C-alpha positions as a Markdown table, in Angstrom:
| # | Residue | x | y | z |
|---|---|---|---|---|
| 1 | Met | 85.9 | 92.0 | 93.9 |
| 2 | Arg | 86.1 | 96.1 | 93.9 |
| 3 | Phe | 89.2 | 97.4 | 95.2 |
| 4 | Val | 90.6 | 100.7 | 95.8 |
| 5 | Val | 94.5 | 101.2 | 95.6 |
| 6 | Thr | 96.3 | 104.0 | 97.0 |
| 7 | Gly | 99.6 | 105.4 | 95.6 |
| 8 | Ala | 98.2 | 104.2 | 92.3 |
| 9 | Asn | 101.2 | 106.6 | 90.6 |
| 10 | Gly | 103.9 | 104.7 | 92.5 |
| 11 | Leu | 106.1 | 101.8 | 91.9 |
| 12 | Val | 103.8 | 99.4 | 94.0 |
| 13 | Gly | 100.6 | 100.9 | 93.8 |
| 14 | Ser | 101.0 | 101.3 | 89.7 |
| 15 | Arg | 101.6 | 97.3 | 89.6 |
| 16 | Val | 98.9 | 96.4 | 92.2 |
| 17 | Cys | 96.5 | 98.2 | 89.9 |
| 18 | Ala | 97.6 | 96.6 | 87.0 |
| 19 | Gln | 97.5 | 93.2 | 88.6 |
| 20 | Leu | 94.2 | 93.4 | 90.0 |
| 21 | Thr | 92.8 | 94.8 | 86.5 |
| 22 | Glu | 94.4 | 91.7 | 84.6 |
| 23 | Arg | 92.7 | 89.5 | 87.3 |
| 24 | Gly | 89.2 | 91.0 | 86.4 |
| 25 | His | 88.6 | 93.0 | 89.3 |
| 26 | Glu | 87.2 | 96.6 | 89.4 |
| 27 | Val | 89.8 | 99.1 | 90.5 |
| 28 | Val | 90.0 | 102.6 | 91.5 |
| 29 | Gly | 93.4 | 104.1 | 91.9 |
| 30 | Leu | 93.8 | 107.2 | 94.4 |
| 31 | Gly | 96.6 | 109.2 | 93.8 |
| 32 | Arg | 98.0 | 112.8 | 94.4 |
| 33 | Gly | 98.0 | 114.8 | 91.2 |
| 34 | Pro | 97.0 | 113.8 | 87.7 |
| 35 | Arg | 97.1 | 110.2 | 86.6 |
| 36 | Arg | 100.6 | 109.3 | 85.5 |
| 37 | Thr | 100.3 | 105.6 | 84.5 |
| 38 | Gly | 98.8 | 103.6 | 82.2 |
| 39 | Gly | 96.1 | 100.9 | 82.5 |
| 40 | Thr | 92.1 | 100.9 | 82.1 |
| 41 | His | 91.4 | 101.2 | 86.0 |
| 42 | Gly | 89.5 | 104.1 | 87.5 |
| 43 | Tyr | 91.6 | 106.8 | 89.0 |
| 44 | Val | 90.5 | 109.8 | 91.3 |
| 45 | Glu | 93.1 | 112.7 | 92.1 |
| 46 | Val | 93.0 | 112.9 | 96.2 |
| 47 | Asp | 95.5 | 114.0 | 98.7 |
| 48 | Leu | 95.5 | 111.4 | 101.2 |
| 49 | Thr | 96.4 | 114.1 | 104.0 |
| 50 | Arg | 92.7 | 115.7 | 103.8 |
| 51 | Glu | 90.6 | 113.0 | 105.5 |
| 52 | Gln | 87.2 | 114.2 | 104.1 |
| 53 | Asp | 88.6 | 114.1 | 100.7 |
| 54 | Val | 89.5 | 110.4 | 101.4 |
| 55 | Ala | 86.4 | 109.6 | 103.2 |
| 56 | Ala | 84.5 | 110.8 | 99.9 |
| 57 | Ala | 86.5 | 108.8 | 97.5 |
| 58 | Ile | 86.4 | 105.5 | 99.0 |
| 59 | Ala | 82.8 | 105.7 | 100.2 |
| 60 | Gln | 82.0 | 106.4 | 96.6 |
| 61 | Ala | 84.2 | 103.6 | 95.4 |
| 62 | Arg | 82.5 | 101.4 | 97.7 |
| 63 | Pro | 85.4 | 98.9 | 97.8 |
| 64 | Glu | 85.4 | 95.4 | 99.3 |
| 65 | Ala | 89.1 | 95.7 | 99.7 |
| 66 | Ile | 91.6 | 98.5 | 100.0 |
| 67 | Ile | 95.3 | 97.9 | 99.3 |
| 68 | His | 97.6 | 101.2 | 100.9 |
| 69 | Pro | 100.9 | 101.4 | 99.7 |
| 70 | Ala | 100.9 | 105.0 | 99.5 |
| 71 | Ser | 103.7 | 106.6 | 101.8 |
| 72 | Met | 106.5 | 109.0 | 102.5 |
| 73 | Thr | 109.2 | 106.8 | 101.9 |
| 74 | Glu | 112.5 | 109.2 | 101.4 |
| 75 | Val | 114.2 | 108.7 | 104.8 |
| 76 | Asp | 116.2 | 111.8 | 104.8 |
| 77 | Ala | 113.5 | 114.0 | 103.6 |
| 78 | Cys | 111.0 | 112.5 | 106.5 |
| 79 | Glu | 113.6 | 113.4 | 109.1 |
| 80 | Lys | 113.7 | 116.9 | 107.7 |
| 81 | Asp | 110.2 | 117.4 | 108.0 |
| 82 | Pro | 108.4 | 115.4 | 110.7 |
| 83 | Asp | 105.2 | 117.3 | 110.0 |
| 84 | Ala | 105.0 | 116.1 | 106.5 |
| 85 | Ala | 106.1 | 112.6 | 107.5 |
| 86 | Tyr | 103.4 | 112.2 | 110.0 |
| 87 | Ala | 100.7 | 113.7 | 107.5 |
| 88 | Ala | 101.9 | 111.4 | 104.7 |
| 89 | Asn | 102.5 | 108.6 | 106.9 |
| 90 | Val | 100.2 | 108.4 | 110.0 |
| 91 | His | 97.4 | 110.9 | 109.6 |
| 92 | Ala | 96.7 | 109.6 | 106.0 |
| 93 | Thr | 96.8 | 105.7 | 106.9 |
| 94 | Ala | 94.3 | 106.8 | 109.8 |
| 95 | Ala | 91.9 | 108.0 | 107.3 |
| 96 | Val | 92.2 | 105.4 | 104.7 |
| 97 | Ala | 91.7 | 102.7 | 107.7 |
| 98 | Arg | 88.7 | 104.7 | 109.0 |
| 99 | Ala | 87.1 | 104.7 | 105.6 |
| 100 | Ala | 87.8 | 101.1 | 105.3 |
| 101 | Lys | 86.0 | 100.2 | 108.2 |
| 102 | Leu | 83.0 | 102.2 | 107.2 |
| 103 | Ala | 82.9 | 100.7 | 103.6 |
| 104 | Gly | 83.4 | 97.2 | 105.5 |
| 105 | Ala | 86.2 | 96.7 | 103.3 |
| 106 | His | 89.5 | 94.6 | 104.0 |
| 107 | Leu | 92.7 | 96.7 | 104.7 |
| 108 | Val | 96.0 | 95.8 | 103.4 |
| 109 | His | 98.3 | 98.4 | 104.7 |
| 110 | Val | 101.9 | 98.3 | 103.4 |
| 111 | Ser | 104.9 | 98.8 | 105.7 |
| 112 | Thr | 108.5 | 98.3 | 105.9 |
| 113 | Asp | 111.4 | 96.5 | 107.5 |
| 114 | Tyr | 112.6 | 100.1 | 109.0 |
| 115 | Val | 110.2 | 99.5 | 111.7 |
| 116 | Phe | 113.1 | 97.3 | 113.2 |
| 117 | Asp | 116.3 | 98.9 | 114.6 |
| 118 | Gly | 118.4 | 96.7 | 112.5 |
| 119 | Asp | 120.4 | 95.3 | 115.7 |
| 120 | Ala | 119.4 | 91.6 | 114.9 |
| 121 | Gly | 118.1 | 91.0 | 111.3 |
| 122 | Pro | 116.3 | 89.1 | 109.5 |
| 123 | Tyr | 113.3 | 89.7 | 111.3 |
| 124 | Ser | 109.9 | 87.4 | 111.3 |
| 125 | Glu | 106.5 | 88.6 | 111.7 |
| 126 | Asp | 106.6 | 88.3 | 115.4 |
| 127 | Ala | 109.9 | 90.2 | 116.1 |
| 128 | Leu | 109.2 | 93.2 | 118.4 |
| 129 | Pro | 109.6 | 96.5 | 116.3 |
| 130 | Asn | 112.0 | 99.1 | 117.5 |
| 131 | Pro | 112.0 | 102.2 | 115.3 |
| 132 | Arg | 114.8 | 104.8 | 114.9 |
| 133 | Gly | 114.3 | 108.1 | 113.1 |
| 134 | Val | 111.1 | 109.8 | 112.0 |
| 135 | Tyr | 110.4 | 107.6 | 108.8 |
| 136 | Ala | 110.9 | 104.7 | 110.9 |
| 137 | Leu | 108.7 | 106.1 | 113.8 |
| 138 | Thr | 105.6 | 107.3 | 111.5 |
| 139 | Lys | 105.4 | 103.8 | 109.7 |
| 140 | His | 105.4 | 102.2 | 113.1 |
| 141 | Met | 102.7 | 104.4 | 114.3 |
| 142 | Ala | 101.0 | 103.9 | 110.6 |
| 143 | Glu | 100.7 | 100.2 | 111.5 |
| 144 | Gln | 99.1 | 100.9 | 114.8 |
| 145 | Ala | 96.6 | 103.2 | 113.4 |
| 146 | Ala | 95.5 | 100.6 | 110.7 |
| 147 | Arg | 95.0 | 98.1 | 113.6 |
| 148 | Val | 93.2 | 100.5 | 115.6 |
| 149 | Phe | 90.8 | 101.7 | 113.2 |
| 150 | Ala | 90.5 | 98.8 | 110.7 |
| 151 | Pro | 90.6 | 95.6 | 112.9 |
| 152 | Gly | 91.8 | 92.5 | 111.0 |
| 153 | Cys | 93.7 | 94.4 | 108.5 |
| 154 | Ala | 96.7 | 92.9 | 107.2 |
| 155 | Ile | 100.5 | 94.6 | 107.7 |
| 156 | Ala | 102.3 | 93.7 | 104.8 |
| 157 | Arg | 106.0 | 94.9 | 105.4 |
| 158 | Thr | 108.5 | 95.1 | 102.6 |
| 159 | Ala | 111.9 | 96.3 | 101.9 |
| 160 | Val | 114.2 | 98.0 | 99.2 |
| 161 | Val | 111.3 | 97.5 | 96.6 |
| 162 | Tyr | 112.7 | 98.0 | 93.0 |
| 163 | Gly | 111.2 | 97.8 | 89.5 |
| 164 | Trp | 111.4 | 99.1 | 86.0 |
| 165 | Pro | 110.4 | 101.5 | 84.8 |
| 166 | Ala | 110.6 | 103.6 | 87.9 |
| 167 | Ala | 107.5 | 105.4 | 88.8 |
| 168 | Gly | 108.1 | 108.9 | 90.7 |
| 169 | Arg | 111.7 | 109.1 | 92.2 |
| 170 | Pro | 113.9 | 106.7 | 91.1 |
| 171 | Asn | 113.9 | 103.5 | 93.1 |
| 172 | Phe | 117.4 | 101.9 | 94.5 |
| 173 | Gly | 117.4 | 99.5 | 91.8 |
| 174 | Ala | 116.4 | 101.9 | 88.9 |
| 175 | Trp | 119.0 | 104.5 | 90.0 |
| 176 | Leu | 121.7 | 101.7 | 90.2 |
| 177 | Val | 121.1 | 100.5 | 86.7 |
| 178 | Gly | 120.9 | 104.4 | 85.3 |
| 179 | Ala | 124.1 | 105.2 | 86.8 |
| 180 | Leu | 126.2 | 101.9 | 85.7 |
| 181 | Glu | 124.9 | 102.0 | 82.3 |
| 182 | Lys | 126.6 | 105.1 | 81.9 |
| 183 | Gly | 129.6 | 104.0 | 83.5 |
| 184 | Gln | 129.2 | 106.3 | 86.7 |
| 185 | Pro | 131.1 | 104.8 | 89.6 |
| 186 | Val | 128.6 | 104.5 | 92.6 |
| 187 | Lys | 129.3 | 103.9 | 96.5 |
| 188 | Leu | 127.2 | 101.2 | 98.1 |
| 189 | Phe | 126.9 | 100.0 | 101.5 |
| 190 | Glu | 128.7 | 97.1 | 102.6 |
| 191 | Asp | 127.5 | 97.0 | 106.2 |
| 192 | Gln | 123.6 | 97.3 | 105.5 |
| 193 | Val | 121.9 | 93.8 | 105.0 |
| 194 | Val | 118.7 | 94.4 | 103.4 |
| 195 | Ser | 115.7 | 92.0 | 101.3 |
| 196 | Pro | 115.8 | 93.7 | 97.9 |
| 197 | Ser | 112.2 | 93.1 | 96.6 |
| 198 | Phe | 111.1 | 93.4 | 93.0 |
| 199 | Ala | 107.8 | 95.6 | 92.7 |
| 200 | Asp | 106.0 | 93.5 | 90.5 |
| 201 | Ser | 106.3 | 90.2 | 93.4 |
| 202 | Val | 105.6 | 92.4 | 96.0 |
| 203 | Ala | 102.4 | 93.5 | 94.0 |
| 204 | Ala | 101.4 | 90.1 | 93.8 |
| 205 | Met | 101.4 | 89.2 | 97.6 |
| 206 | Leu | 99.5 | 92.4 | 98.2 |
| 207 | Val | 97.0 | 91.4 | 95.4 |
| 208 | Glu | 96.5 | 87.5 | 97.0 |
| 209 | Leu | 96.2 | 89.3 | 100.8 |
| 210 | Gly | 93.3 | 91.4 | 99.3 |
| 211 | Glu | 91.8 | 88.9 | 97.6 |
| 212 | Arg | 91.7 | 86.3 | 100.2 |
| 213 | Arg | 91.1 | 88.9 | 103.1 |
| 214 | Leu | 93.8 | 87.7 | 104.9 |
| 215 | Gly | 94.9 | 89.7 | 108.0 |
| 216 | Gly | 98.0 | 89.8 | 110.4 |
| 217 | Val | 101.5 | 90.7 | 109.6 |
| 218 | Trp | 103.1 | 89.4 | 106.5 |
| 219 | Asn | 106.8 | 90.0 | 105.2 |
| 220 | Thr | 105.9 | 90.6 | 101.4 |
| 221 | Cys | 109.5 | 90.9 | 100.4 |
| 222 | Gly | 112.3 | 89.5 | 98.5 |
| 223 | Gly | 113.3 | 85.8 | 99.5 |
| 224 | Thr | 117.2 | 86.9 | 99.7 |
| 225 | Val | 119.1 | 88.4 | 102.3 |
| 226 | Ile | 122.1 | 90.3 | 101.0 |
| 227 | Asp | 124.2 | 93.5 | 101.4 |
| 228 | Arg | 124.1 | 96.3 | 98.9 |
| 229 | Val | 127.3 | 95.6 | 97.7 |
| 230 | Gly | 126.3 | 92.1 | 97.0 |
| 231 | Phe | 123.1 | 93.1 | 95.6 |
| 232 | Gly | 125.1 | 95.6 | 93.2 |
| 233 | Arg | 127.5 | 93.0 | 92.1 |
| 234 | Ala | 124.9 | 90.4 | 91.3 |
| 235 | Leu | 122.9 | 92.9 | 89.1 |
| 236 | Cys | 126.0 | 93.9 | 87.2 |
| 237 | Glu | 126.5 | 89.9 | 86.5 |
| 238 | Val | 122.8 | 90.0 | 85.1 |
| 239 | Phe | 122.9 | 93.4 | 83.5 |
| 240 | Gly | 126.8 | 93.1 | 82.1 |
| 241 | Phe | 127.6 | 96.1 | 83.9 |
| 242 | Asp | 131.2 | 96.7 | 85.1 |
| 243 | Ala | 131.1 | 95.7 | 88.7 |
| 244 | Ser | 134.5 | 97.7 | 89.5 |
| 245 | Leu | 132.4 | 100.9 | 89.5 |
| 246 | Ile | 131.0 | 100.0 | 92.6 |
| 247 | Thr | 132.9 | 101.3 | 95.4 |
| 248 | Pro | 132.0 | 99.5 | 99.0 |
| 249 | Thr | 131.4 | 102.1 | 101.6 |
| 250 | Arg | 130.3 | 101.9 | 105.5 |
| 251 | Met | 127.0 | 103.8 | 106.5 |
| 252 | Ala | 128.9 | 105.5 | 109.3 |
| 253 | Asp | 131.3 | 107.2 | 106.5 |
| 254 | Leu | 128.3 | 109.2 | 105.1 |
| 255 | Lys | 126.6 | 112.2 | 107.2 |
| 256 | Leu | 123.0 | 111.0 | 106.7 |
| 257 | Ala | 120.2 | 112.8 | 108.0 |
| 258 | Ser | 118.4 | 109.9 | 109.3 |
| 259 | Pro | 119.7 | 106.5 | 111.0 |
| 260 | Arg | 119.1 | 103.3 | 109.1 |
| 261 | Pro | 118.9 | 99.9 | 110.2 |
| 262 | Leu | 121.9 | 97.8 | 109.4 |
| 263 | Arg | 121.3 | 94.2 | 110.1 |
| 264 | Ser | 117.9 | 94.4 | 108.7 |
| 265 | Gly | 116.1 | 92.0 | 106.1 |
| 266 | Leu | 112.8 | 90.0 | 106.6 |
| 267 | Lys | 111.9 | 86.4 | 107.0 |
| 268 | Thr | 109.7 | 85.0 | 104.5 |
| 269 | Asp | 108.6 | 81.5 | 106.2 |
| 270 | Lys | 105.4 | 82.5 | 106.5 |
| 271 | Val | 104.8 | 83.9 | 103.0 |
| 272 | Arg | 106.4 | 80.7 | 101.4 |
| 273 | Thr | 104.1 | 78.4 | 103.5 |
| 274 | Glu | 100.7 | 80.2 | 103.3 |
| 275 | Leu | 100.5 | 82.2 | 100.1 |
| 276 | Lys | 100.4 | 81.2 | 96.3 |
| 277 | Ala | 102.3 | 84.2 | 95.4 |
| 278 | Gln | 105.8 | 83.3 | 96.3 |
| 279 | Pro | 109.0 | 85.6 | 97.6 |
| 280 | Leu | 111.6 | 85.4 | 94.7 |
| 281 | Glu | 115.1 | 84.6 | 95.2 |
| 282 | Leu | 117.6 | 87.7 | 93.9 |
| 283 | Ala | 118.3 | 85.3 | 90.7 |
| 284 | Glu | 115.2 | 85.4 | 89.6 |
| 285 | Ser | 114.0 | 88.8 | 90.8 |
| 286 | Leu | 117.2 | 90.4 | 88.8 |
| 287 | Ala | 116.3 | 88.4 | 85.7 |
| 288 | Arg | 112.7 | 89.8 | 85.6 |
| 289 | Phe | 114.2 | 93.0 | 86.3 |
| 290 | His | 116.4 | 92.9 | 83.5 |
| 291 | Ala | 113.6 | 91.6 | 81.1 |
| 292 | Ala | 111.7 | 94.7 | 82.2 |
| 293 | Trp | 114.6 | 97.2 | 81.6 |
| 294 | Lys | 115.2 | 95.6 | 78.1 |
| 295 | Ala | 111.7 | 95.7 | 76.9 |
| 296 | His | 111.1 | 99.3 | 78.2 |
| 297 | Arg | 114.4 | 100.2 | 76.2 |
| 298 | Ala | 113.1 | 98.5 | 73.1 |
| 299 | Gly | 109.6 | 99.7 | 73.5 |
């Protein structure tokens, strides 16, 4: 199949490109700025907020499926610059979805657990979103844009995606490893429950949704729901770091620009039943994360 992957320089997008290429597909990655990852797939420099450029790049690639992880994900930055967040998350998704429909391509749009308020997680695919904050609102609006302009698309929600090596700004897992290996103390939320998701595993689920042209909502995330302190301590055990460096803190104690869901997390019953690519439990995902970290350091 012919695929287009947005955010090809990013954590998830780079892994999607690599996995699709390994599976024999023809891949064109779209990214802002020059190519920053390896691989043999094609690459086109595109600003996704420029709809004409998006339309031209996708028309030229003639994809049968488009996987769209590109997003402005820094929550507080979105809160401080709603115009940029809207452009990157809503306008860009609408542009990609319109181009997908014109090309006759199946769209897999990547979303987030932040579309929920975090009052009653973990959430199933049919739970009612109630976004709070600019990032959450724009990601929810992006889901609607995808549905409107690319009917039959897949909405793939994920959460706290981590992996090594980091791509772009450090993800939560990579930041944590970087601090702990230097013996630096870290503050982690004890009152935010999440579904930490290993990027390679997320990519495998997205690839399957694209290959099988599956529509509807999917929770493409890790299989364990845990608070961030619990995640940090489990990581210390696998990596051999000092868990006493972790200081539990509460979200209300920090003056954050944007609200964040507290009792979040995503249920994975549907993907466990219907996808071959299975969500990883925390122990397995941390073991793979550790192996990738060790290989990168050795390489």
